[in-house]
TORPA-4810 file (N, C-alpha, C, O; in nm, 3 decimals):
<nodes>
NODE_1_0.089_-0.119_0.000_0.008_-0.003_0.009_0.090_0.139_0.012_0.182_0.170_0.089_M
NODE_2_0.037_0.207_-0.079_0.134_0.325_-0.110_0.117_0.465_0.033_0.005_0.492_0.078_D
NODE_3_0.190_0.506_0.063_0.184_0.583_0.200_0.140_0.740_0.129_0.084_0.828_0.194_D
NODE_4_0.169_0.751_0.022_0.127_0.868_-0.048_-0.046_0.917_-0.044_-0.127_0.839_-0.095_E
NODE_5_-0.087_1.023_0.005_-0.227_1.030_0.009_-0.279_1.061_-0.145_-0.203_1.111_-0.228_P
NODE_6_-0.399_1.032_-0.172_-0.461_1.027_-0.317_-0.457_1.188_-0.354_-0.486_1.275_-0.271_E
NODE_7_-0.425_1.209_-0.464_-0.443_1.347_-0.505_-0.589_1.354_-0.538_-0.641_1.259_-0.598_I
NODE_8_-0.659_1.460_-0.503_-0.801_1.487_-0.521_-0.791_1.593_-0.650_-0.856_1.569_-0.752_R
NODE_9_-0.727_1.682_-0.644_-0.719_1.802_-0.731_-0.575_1.840_-0.768_-0.484_1.864_-0.688_V
NODE_10_-0.567_1.841_-0.930_-0.437_1.854_-0.980_-0.439_1.980_-1.097_-0.483_1.969_-1.211_G
NODE_11_-0.387_2.087_-1.043_-0.400_2.230_-1.126_-0.262_2.263_-1.144_-0.189_2.273_-1.046_I
NODE_12_-0.205_2.287_-1.298_-0.078_2.314_-1.356_-0.099_2.457_-1.384_-0.214_2.487_-1.418_C
NODE_13_-0.009_2.551_-1.378_-0.027_2.670_-1.452_0.002_2.667_-1.602_0.110_2.635_-1.652_S
NODE_14_-0.111_2.704_-1.668_-0.096_2.686_-1.815_-0.231_2.767_-1.865_-0.308_2.833_-1.795_A
NODE_15_-0.238_2.746_-1.990_-0.337_2.864_-2.085_-0.480_2.833_-2.024_-0.556_2.929_-2.033_G
NODE_16_-0.534_2.724_-1.965_-0.638_2.723_-1.932_-0.661_2.770_-1.810_-0.777_2.770_-1.768_N
NODE_17_-0.568_2.811_-1.739_-0.585_2.882_-1.596_-0.601_3.011_-1.595_-0.647_3.068_-1.496_T
NODE_18_-0.562_3.083_-1.720_-0.559_3.229_-1.730_-0.692_3.297_-1.693_-0.698_3.381_-1.603_L
NODE_19_-0.811_3.254_-1.775_-0.953_3.311_-1.747_-1.001_3.288_-1.588_-1.057_3.376_-1.523_I
NODE_20_-0.974_3.169_-1.543_-1.013_3.117_-1.415_-0.936_3.213_-1.323_-0.998_3.262_-1.229_P
NODE_21_-0.807_3.244_-1.342_-0.756_3.330_-1.224_-0.796_3.460_-1.247_-0.803_3.528_-1.144_C
NODE_22_-0.829_3.522_-1.363_-0.902_3.653_-1.368_-1.036_3.675_-1.317_-1.077_3.775_-1.259_L
NODE_23_-1.106_3.557_-1.350_-1.232_3.571_-1.276_-1.230_3.568_-1.127_-1.307_3.639_-1.063_Q
NODE_24_-1.130_3.479_-1.061_-1.107_3.488_-0.929_-1.051_3.619_-0.858_-1.082_3.665_-0.748_T
NODE_25_-0.981_3.653_-0.930_-0.930_3.826_-0.889_-1.050_3.905_-0.886_-1.087_3.969_-0.788_I
NODE_26_-1.116_3.897_-1.009_-1.243_3.998_-1.001_-1.356_3.961_-0.900_-1.421_4.054_-0.853_V
NODE_27_-1.382_3.840_-0.864_-1.460_3.792_-0.765_-1.420_3.824_-0.653_-1.507_3.810_-0.567_A
NODE_28_-1.295_3.872_-0.607_-1.223_3.889_-0.511_-1.272_4.067_-0.476_-1.263_4.112_-0.362_K
NODE_29_-1.313_4.137_-0.574_-1.337_4.254_-0.569_-1.233_4.360_-0.627_-1.256_4.481_-0.627_G
NODE_30_-1.119_4.302_-0.675_-1.012_4.376_-0.752_-1.056_4.422_-0.891_-1.127_4.354_-0.965_Y
NODE_31_-1.009_4.544_-0.922_-1.024_4.600_-1.052_-0.898_4.545_-1.135_-0.786_4.552_-1.084_T
NODE_32_-0.917_4.483_-1.279_-0.783_4.433_-1.308_-0.758_4.525_-1.470_-0.839_4.558_-1.556_V
NODE_33_-0.630_4.543_-1.460_-0.582_4.633_-1.582_-0.477_4.535_-1.657_-0.414_4.454_-1.589_K
NODE_34_-0.460_4.540_-1.778_-0.363_4.444_-1.877_-0.307_4.537_-1.977_-0.378_4.593_-2.061_H
NODE_35_-0.172_4.552_-1.968_-0.098_4.630_-2.064_0.027_4.564_-2.104_0.067_4.471_-2.034_Y
NODE_36_0.094_4.598_-2.206_0.240_4.546_-2.240_0.345_4.665_-2.223_0.320_4.782_-2.251_F
NODE_37_0.459_4.620_-2.174_0.585_4.702_-2.194_0.673_4.674_-2.285_0.740_4.571_-2.291_L
NODE_38_0.676_4.785_-2.374_0.778_4.765_-2.475_0.804_4.901_-2.539_0.724_4.995_-2.533_N
NODE_39_0.925_4.904_-2.602_0.968_5.044_-2.655_0.957_5.044_-2.803_0.992_5.147_-2.862_D
NODE_40_0.912_4.940_-2.873_0.880_4.935_-2.983_0.723_4.916_-3.044_0.669_4.805_-3.041_T
NODE_41_0.675_5.000_-3.082_0.537_4.985_-3.127_0.500_4.856_-3.205_0.570_4.836_-3.305_P
NODE_42_0.412_4.772_-3.181_0.371_4.657_-3.260_0.430_4.528_-3.204_0.395_4.420_-3.251_G
NODE_43_0.529_4.536_-3.095_0.585_4.425_-3.040_0.501_4.408_-2.915_0.508_4.494_-2.827_E
NODE_44_0.432_4.315_-2.905_0.347_4.262_-2.817_0.419_4.174_-2.701_0.368_4.066_-2.672_W
NODE_45_0.521_4.214_-2.644_0.572_4.104_-2.551_0.564_4.205_-2.419_0.529_4.323_-2.416_E
NODE_46_0.602_4.129_-2.322_0.618_4.178_-2.178_0.491_4.204_-2.115_0.488_4.295_-2.032_N
NODE_47_0.385_4.141_-2.140_0.260_4.143_-2.063_0.276_4.176_-1.909_0.362_4.123_-1.838_P
NODE_48_0.183_4.268_-1.865_0.168_4.311_-1.742_0.024_4.303_-1.698_-0.063_4.349_-1.771_Q
NODE_49_-0.004_4.249_-1.590_-0.141_4.252_-1.516_-0.141_4.313_-1.389_-0.065_4.271_-1.302_W
NODE_50_-0.228_4.421_-1.367_-0.242_4.495_-1.235_-0.362_4.461_-1.171_-0.463_4.451_-1.240_D
NODE_51_-0.368_4.443_-1.054_-0.514_4.452_-0.956_-0.505_4.541_-0.852_-0.408_4.549_-0.776_A
NODE_52_-0.622_4.621_-0.848_-0.651_4.718_-0.741_-0.751_4.695_-0.658_-0.854_4.644_-0.703_E
NODE_53_-0.741_4.725_-0.530_-0.867_4.723_-0.452_-0.826_4.817_-0.340_-0.709_4.824_-0.303_K
NODE_54_-0.930_4.894_-0.282_-0.935_4.932_-0.138_-0.739_5.011_-0.127_-0.671_4.998_-0.025_D
NODE_55_-0.705_5.062_-0.215_-0.553_5.130_-0.196_-0.466_5.008_-0.196_-0.359_5.030_-0.140_G
NODE_56_-0.478_4.887_-0.242_-0.385_4.775_-0.259_-0.352_4.761_-0.398_-0.447_4.758_-0.477_C
NODE_57_-0.243_4.751_-0.439_-0.189_4.742_-0.577_-0.116_4.617_-0.601_-0.037_4.576_-0.516_F
NODE_58_-0.135_4.561_-0.698_-0.038_4.429_-0.731_-0.002_4.420_-0.852_-0.072_4.482_-0.932_F
NODE_59_0.098_4.357_-0.896_0.154_4.394_-1.045_0.222_4.248_-1.075_0.299_4.191_-0.998_S
NODE_60_0.179_4.199_-1.199_0.255_4.057_-1.230_0.272_4.039_-1.361_0.220_4.127_-1.429_A
NODE_61_0.331_3.948_-1.423_0.350_3.906_-1.569_0.250_3.823_-1.619_0.242_3.793_-1.739_T
NODE_62_0.164_3.778_-1.522_0.053_3.658_-1.568_-0.033_3.649_-1.485_0.007_3.658_-1.369_S
NODE_63_-0.168_3.630_-1.503_-0.285_3.646_-1.412_-0.255_3.531_-1.289_-0.303_3.555_-1.178_P
NODE_64_-0.185_3.421_-1.307_-0.172_3.331_-1.209_-0.079_3.388_-1.102_-0.099_3.371_-0.981_D
NODE_65_0.033_3.462_-1.158_0.119_3.505_-1.054_0.061_3.624_-0.989_0.105_3.659_-0.879_A
NODE_66_-0.043_3.698_-1.052_-0.095_3.818_-0.988_-0.168_3.756_-0.871_-0.152_3.799_-0.757_L
NODE_67_-0.249_3.652_-0.900_-0.332_3.605_-0.792_-0.258_3.518_-0.678_-0.307_3.496_-0.567_L
NODE_68_-0.143_3.476_-0.718_-0.042_3.448_-0.607_-0.019_3.542_-0.515_-0.031_3.531_-0.393_G
NODE_69_0.024_3.664_-0.597_0.079_3.772_-0.494_-0.047_3.811_-0.408_-0.029_3.832_-0.288_L
NODE_70_-0.151_3.820_-0.450_-0.286_3.853_-0.374_-0.286_3.776_-0.261_-0.273_3.830_-0.151_I
NODE_71_-0.301_3.634_-0.274_-0.307_3.549_-0.196_-0.215_3.534_-0.062_-0.243_3.510_0.055_A
NODE_72_-0.074_3.565_-0.144_0.051_3.585_-0.035_0.004_3.707_0.073_-0.001_3.696_0.195_M
NODE_73_-0.032_3.831_-0.010_-0.057_3.938_0.088_-0.210_3.902_0.187_-0.218_3.933_0.306_W
NODE_74_-0.299_3.848_0.127_-0.412_3.812_0.219_-0.371_3.718_0.348_-0.426_3.719_0.458_E
NODE_75_-0.277_3.648_0.311_-0.238_3.551_0.437_-0.131_3.627_0.512_-0.133_3.599_0.632_V
NODE_76_-0.055_3.699_0.485_0.079_3.781_0.532_0.044_3.887_0.560_0.090_3.921_0.669_R
NODE_77_-0.030_3.975_0.505_-0.073_4.116_0.532_0.041_4.226_0.479_0.121_4.210_0.387_G
NODE_78_0.024_4.336_0.562_0.151_4.426_0.491_0.257_4.418_0.539_0.335_4.507_0.505_D
NODE_79_0.306_4.315_0.637_0.433_4.274_0.679_0.455_4.159_0.579_0.506_4.061_0.634_D
NODE_80_0.435_4.146_0.470_0.448_4.038_0.366_0.600_3.994_0.341_0.622_3.876_0.311_W
NODE_81_0.698_4.079_0.350_0.819_4.030_0.323_0.896_3.956_0.397_0.873_3.959_0.518_S
NODE_82_1.005_3.872_0.348_1.078_3.767_0.408_1.119_3.812_0.546_1.157_3.926_0.573_I
NODE_83_1.108_3.721_0.624_1.144_3.720_0.785_1.247_3.630_0.792_1.258_3.531_0.720_K
NODE_84_1.341_3.669_0.898_1.467_3.590_0.925_1.417_3.448_0.933_1.305_3.427_0.980_P
NODE_85_1.499_3.343_0.887_1.494_3.209_0.885_1.387_3.161_0.790_1.363_3.040_0.784_G
NODE_86_1.328_3.239_0.724_1.219_3.188_0.604_1.289_3.115_0.513_1.250_3.004_0.478_E
NODE_87_1.412_3.177_0.459_1.477_3.124_0.352_1.507_2.990_0.364_1.538_2.929_0.262_S
NODE_88_1.503_2.925_0.486_1.564_2.785_0.503_1.452_2.695_0.422_1.501_2.599_0.362_E
NODE_89_1.317_2.710_0.412_1.207_2.654_0.336_1.284_2.627_0.195_1.301_2.513_0.152_L
NODE_90_1.324_2.734_0.135_1.350_2.745_-0.005_1.480_2.644_-0.005_1.488_2.547_-0.080_L
NODE_91_1.559_2.674_0.068_1.678_2.588_0.068_1.669_2.438_0.103_1.748_2.355_0.060_D
NODE_92_1.573_2.413_0.179_1.543_2.248_0.180_1.489_2.203_0.056_1.523_2.100_-0.002_R
NODE_93_1.399_2.290_0.017_1.316_2.236_-0.108_1.433_2.212_-0.244_1.427_2.120_-0.325_L
NODE_94_1.504_2.289_-0.241_1.618_2.306_-0.346_1.694_2.203_-0.332_1.726_2.132_-0.427_I
NODE_95_1.737_2.181_-0.197_1.832_2.085_-0.166_1.791_1.931_-0.187_1.875_1.846_-0.216_D
NODE_96_1.682_1.908_-0.174_1.586_1.785_-0.175_1.524_1.747_-0.326_1.484_1.633_-0.348_S
NODE_97_1.519_1.850_-0.426_1.488_1.835_-0.528_1.550_1.731_-0.616_1.669_1.700_-0.608_A
NODE_98_1.444_1.665_-0.721_1.500_1.570_-0.801_1.468_1.616_-0.961_1.400_1.714_-0.991_V
NODE_99_1.519_1.543_-1.034_1.520_1.590_-1.179_1.443_1.485_-1.251_1.474_1.367_-1.237_M
NODE_100_1.329_1.526_-1.337_1.286_1.403_-1.420_1.274_1.417_-1.545_1.256_1.533_-1.583_Y
NODE_101_1.278_1.319_-1.638_1.255_1.330_-1.778_1.141_1.354_-1.827_1.052_1.356_-1.742_D
NODE_102_1.104_1.376_-1.949_0.995_1.386_-2.035_0.868_1.303_-1.988_0.748_1.328_-1.980_S
NODE_103_0.965_1.171_-1.955_0.853_1.044_-1.929_0.803_1.035_-1.760_0.714_0.964_-1.714_E
NODE_104_0.887_1.125_-1.692_0.856_1.102_-1.538_0.938_1.036_-1.474_0.908_1.011_-1.357_G
NODE_105_1.065_0.986_-1.525_1.146_0.897_-1.464_1.261_0.994_-1.409_1.313_1.082_-1.478_N
NODE_106_1.297_0.965_-1.263_1.382_1.051_-1.222_1.511_1.013_-1.287_1.543_0.896_-1.307_V
NODE_107_1.594_1.131_-1.326_1.743_1.090_-1.390_1.836_1.158_-1.293_1.955_1.129_-1.312_I
NODE_108_1.814_1.233_-1.202_1.922_1.295_-1.113_1.864_1.331_-0.988_1.751_1.378_-0.982_D
NODE_109_1.927_1.314_-0.897_1.874_1.323_-0.744_1.981_1.429_-0.661_1.963_1.454_-0.541_Q
</nodes>
């Protein structure tokens, strides 16, 4: 018997998450704006997404990243920035990361 819990929901950031993320941000009461940053007219690169509500402003390069920033702030509040010792989580995750090939086989640990 496998000790891993059964995965009930699996969502990966992809093209099919853009609209649900936008709808979620709007449902939370945010006004969303979309524009591009570029010095050359006609070159539609570097998309930007902004959300604003009640004096709170968030900006990201994708709707899923924008929703992530909003969720982070909702949990951490105005004192959202990194605290002493918090980088240890990232360090542990990087140290324990494995590499998979395109078929899901572990190729490096």
